[in-house]
N, C-alpha and C positions, 0 to 999 in steps of 0.2 A: 172539487172532486168529491162525490158522495160514494161511500162504501156501502155496499149491500151485504150486510152480515148474514142474511138468511139465504144467500145465493148458493144452492147446492147442485147446480147444473154440472159443475165440473166433477163432483163426486159421483153422480149418476153415470156420467160418461166414462169415468175412470173405472167404475165397476164393470162396464161392458168391454173395456179395452183388454183386460187380462184377468187371469184367475187370482184370487186373493185368499189368504188364510181367514178362518172364521172371525178372529178377533179384529182383523183389519176391516172385514166386511161390516161388522157391528159399528166400528168407529166411523166408517164412511156413511152408513145409513142413519145411525142415531146421534152422531156427533160426539164431541169430547166430554168426558166427565170430570176431568181435572187437568192439571198442568202437563203431566206426562202425555196424556191423550192429545192435548192441544199441540204440543211439540211434535208428536208423531203425525198428526194431521197436516201440519206444515211441511214435514218431510214428504209425505205422500203427495201434497199439492205440487211440490217441486218435481217429483218423479212424473206426475201427470203432465206437467208443462214440457218436460224433456221428451216424453213419449209422443205427445201431440205434435211437437215440432218435427220429430223424425217421421211421423206418419204423413204430415203435410209435405215434407221434402220428398217422400216416396211417391205421393200422389202427383207432385209436380214433375218428377222424373218420368213417371208413366205417361203423363199427358204430353210431354215433349217428344217421347218416342213414337207416339201415334201419328 
């Protein structure tokens, strides 16, 4: 398995999902500057995965209702 460290697609999508504080927006756009930023970015990635899962479940429910 190859890890793509420069993959920022989730960050761009997460910026569009909800509103963020200015410091979080900077972190998502420019990347981490230190250990604390890297830790916070990891937390944001987990939040992104939870929101994306909920959004996909919502879309599936809507498609089943139609």
